[in-house]
N, C-alpha and C positions, 0 to 999 in steps of 0.2 A: 534370425537366419531362416527359420522355418517359413515365416510369412513371405520373405523375399524369394526363397526357393520355390515355394508353391506357386506364386504368381508368375515367376519367370518360366518355370516348367510348363505352366498352362499356356503361356504365350508361344511356346515352341511345340504345342500340340499335345501335351500330356493329358491323356484321357479323352482327347478329341478325335474326330474322324480324320483329321489331317495326318495322324500318325498311322492310320490304317494301311496306307500304301507301303511305307517302309517295312511294316510287319509282314505284309503279304509277300514282299520281295524277299525278305529274310526266310520266310517259310519255304519259298521256292528253292532257295539255296540249300536248305535242309533236305528237301525232296531230291535235289540233284545229287547231294552227297550220299543219301541212303540208297538211291538207285545205283550209284557207282559201286556199291558193295557187292553187286551181282549175286544177291541172295546168300551171301556168306555171313556167318554170325559176326556181329560187331558190338562193341561197347559204345553207345551213343553219348555217353556222359559229357565228354569235353566239347563235342560239337553242339550239344544243347546249351552248354555254358556260353559258348561263343555266340550262338544265335541270340540268347538273352542279353548278353553284354553288348552286342551290336546295337540293339534298340536303345538302351540307355546311353551308349556312347554317342549315338547320333544326336541326342538332345544335349548332352553335357559338353562334348568336345567336337562334334561334327565329323566323326570318323567312323568308318566301317572296316572291320578286320576280316581278312580272308581266312578260311579254314586251313589254308596251306601256310599261314603265317606261324612258323614254328615258335618264334619268340613269344607271341601272344598266347598261343595254345599252352606253352609251358607256364606262363603266368597264371592262366586259368586253372591248370592242374595244381600248381603250388597253392593257389587260393583254396581250392577244395581240400587239399591235404592239410592246410592250416586249420580249416574249420573242423576237420576230422580230429585233429589233436586237441583243439579248444573244447570240443564236445566230449572228449574222452575223460576218463578218471584223472589223468594227468592234468588236463586243462582245468577241470573243476577244482582240483586241489590247488593249482596255481591261483585260481580266482579267490579261493577262501584264505589261502596262506601265502600271499605273494612274497612277503619279506623272507620267508623260509625257502619256498620253492625256487626263488630266483637263484639261490646258491647250490641247489641240489641238481645232480645230473639227471637226464631223462629226456624223452621226446618233446616235453613242453618247452624246452629251451630253443626249439626250432620254429615255434608257431608264429612268432613275430618276424623272424628272418624271411619266412616264406612269402610274406606280403611286401617285402622291401622293393622288389622289382615293379610291382603295381604302383607303389607310391612314386617311384622314379619316373614311370611313364606319365603319371599325372603331373609331376613337377616339370617335365620336359614339355608337355602340352601347354602348361601355363606359360612357360617361357616363350614358346612360339607365338602364343596368342598375344602376349605383351608386345611383341615386335610387329604384329600385323593387325591389331585391333583397329577398327574404324568406329568411332563413337556414333556416327550417323547410321551405321548398318551392322548391328550386332549379329553374329552368325550362330551363337549358341550360348549356353549357360555361362561358360567361362568369360566370354566377351562381356556379357551383361554385368557380371561380378566386377570385372576390371574397370568398367565404366563407372560403376557405383563407387569403387575404391577412389577413383580420381575426384569424384564429386564430394567425397567425405574425408579427404586426406587432411583437412584442417581440424577435424574432430578427433581428439585423442581418445575419446571413449567409444569410437566407432568399432563395430565388430567386423567391418569390411577391410581386411588386410590379407596379405598373401598367404600367411600360414593357415588362416581360417578358410581361405579359398581351397587350398590343397586338401585340407582335412575334410571339407564338405564334399568335394568331388570324389575323394577317396571313399568316404562313407557311402555315398549314393551309388558308386560303382559296386561296392560290396553288397549293399542292400538290394539294388536293382538287378544285378546279374546272378548272384549266388542263390537267393531265395527262389527266384523264378525258375532257374535251371534245375534246382532240386525238386520243385513241384512238377516240372516237365518230366524229370527222370522217374519220380514216383508214379506219375500217370502212365508212362509207357510200361512200367513194370506191372501195373494193375491191368493194363490192356492184355498183356500176354498171360497174366495169371487167370483172367476170366474171359476166355475166348467167346463165350456166349454173350457177354456184354458188348464185346467188340463187334460181333455179328449184328446186334441191334443198332449200334452206332453206324455201321456201314449202311444199313437199310435206311436209317433216317437221313443220312447224308445224301444218298442216292435219290431219295424222294424230294428233299427240300432244295438241294443244290445241284445235284447231278455229278458227273465224273470229270467235267472239263472246266466249268466256271470256278473262278477263285472264290473261296469262302469270304464273306464280308461280316463285319460286326453286327449288322442289322439282321443277319440270319439267326442270331442267337435267340431272339424272341420267338422264332418259329420252330425252334428245336429243343423242346423241353427235356428230352432224354439226354442229349449232349450237355445241356446246361446243368442238369442234376448230377451227371457223372463228374463233371469238372468240379462242382461244389463239394462232392463227396471225396474226390481226390485231395482237394485242399484241406478238408476237415481231417481225413484219416492220416494225411502226410504230417500235419501238425508241425510244420517246418521249424518254427521258433517256439518251442513249448513254453519257455519262460517269458516270451515277449521281449521287448526292448526296455532297458532300464530307464526309469523316470526319476524325477526328484520333486518333492513337494515344494511349491513356491511360497507357501505360508503354513502356519499351524492349522491343522484341521482335525476334526473328530469324525471318524467314520465307524458307524455301528458300535459305538462305545469305546473304540480304540483311538488313542491320541497319536497322531502322526505329526511330529515337529517339522518345522521348516527345514529344508535342505536334506531331509531324510530320503535315502534312496528307496525307490519302490519298484518291485518287479510284478507286473501284471501276469499272472500265470494263465496264459491263454489255453493251455492244455486242459485246465479244469473246466473250461466252458466247452471246448471242442469235444471233450469226452464226457459231458454231463449227461447222466442217465435220465434226468428229468426232461431233457431236450431231444435226446436221440435214443431210439429203441434198442439198438445194439451198438453202443458207443465204441467198443473195441473191435468191431468188424466192419468191413467194407460193405455198405448197404445203400444203394442209390435211392431207396424208398424213403430215406431221411429227407429227400428233397423232391419227391413225387407224391401227388395225392392219388386217391383211388381211381381217378379218371385219367391218370397218366399226364397230368398237367404239373408244371413246375410249381413248387411251393417254397416259400421262404421259411427260414428257421432262425429263431432268436439266438440260438446257440452258435451260429456261424459267425465267428469273429477272428479269422486268421490275420486280419490287418489291424487288430485291436479296435478301439472305439473312442469316441469323443474327439476333442480338439487335437489330440496328439496321435490320431490314427495315421497309418502309413500314407505318405503323400502320393505314392505311386499306385494306389489301389486301382484306379481307372485304367491305367496302362497295363497292369498285370492281367486284369480281366480280358482286355483286348488280345494280349499276347497268348494267353492260355487257350482262348477259343479259336483263334486263327491258326496257331501252331498245331493243336491237337486235331482240329477238323481237317486241315490241309494234309497232315500226315496220314490220317485214316482214310481220307478221300483217295489217296494214291497208293496206299499199302495195306496189306494184311500183315500184322505183326505176330511172330511166333517165337516161342521159347525153345532153347536148345535142350531143355529137359521137360519132363511131364509137368504141365501146369500145376497139378496137384502137389508136386514136390517142391514147387518154387516158393522160397521164403522171401517175402517182400518187406519184412519188418526191418527197422533201422539197425544198422551195425553199431552206431553210437547214438546216444541220446543225452544231450546236454543243452548248451546254448542252441544247438541246431540238431534236428534229426537227420542223420546221414543215411542216404539210400544205399542198399547193397549193390555190389557190382555184378551185373548179369549181362551176358551177351544176348543180342536180339537179332532175329532174322527178319529183314524187310522184304516182303514179297510183293512186287508191283501188281496192282489190280487192273491195269490197262494193257 
């Protein structure tokens, strides 16, 4: 499934320049929404989720949702609420003792129900695609999967069947929309927490791009400060501290430890992203983790928010594009301010489990033009 998904997503522009324009268009929708706030404090969380979900939705199902679509915005809010519960003590207890927690009352009983509407949207989209798919002209990921299903319907061992299609699209929606939107949210919080960093970003944007031209992915290589800030945002956000669960495909010995076949493995990404041997101040926001003494961008071996190896995140290239274009476009057009003194602003996660949950703060978007 991974191999098929990776190749199919690449065919539809995943990580390629062809997806740059849809991201630019979505960034302008965000700009229009923030401008419409008329300098009033707003919580940008759900709209950031919608922007991130629209990019992955364009590849998976060929759809874009409007910020005025109340049903979709509620689905995104429910998805965030579900992750909040999953990452809370209740969710962690359920993960450790499911047979017991299943029968006990508490907020953990809602975490799966909150995702039901998203799964129903995926099911409905699959149904529509089944009725309209053209094998000679696939429109998106679902079409490609359905075509492959028809090709392999005689193979009883094939993994290409409808339930797997729904589960795969559902998972990629969660992974593609939630983690990116959380990173965007943490980023905006750090922009208002450190206005001096925001000032330097404004200066670099004005010098390298100007105030009118749309930012492009190719600008990233000429903007070391922005590149370093985005990397540090990803590192300090540590969105998935435990990484995604894996399973050993064969018996293996690692550093003297025997890991049997089918054993679940959790790669604790947080131990790398907060490794004091790799980062001078691992618990603090410090862009010099990715800048050398000459102000040039420098790589760091401890930067692994997407995991590593053959099972690394399939959407890494897409996320890099989104974060750069979204952040750069927003700062090109706005100065972001906090409703409280930045020194008093707490940007630490409200919950830390499967996901680090960003705190809810209102932001003032002041147009720069």
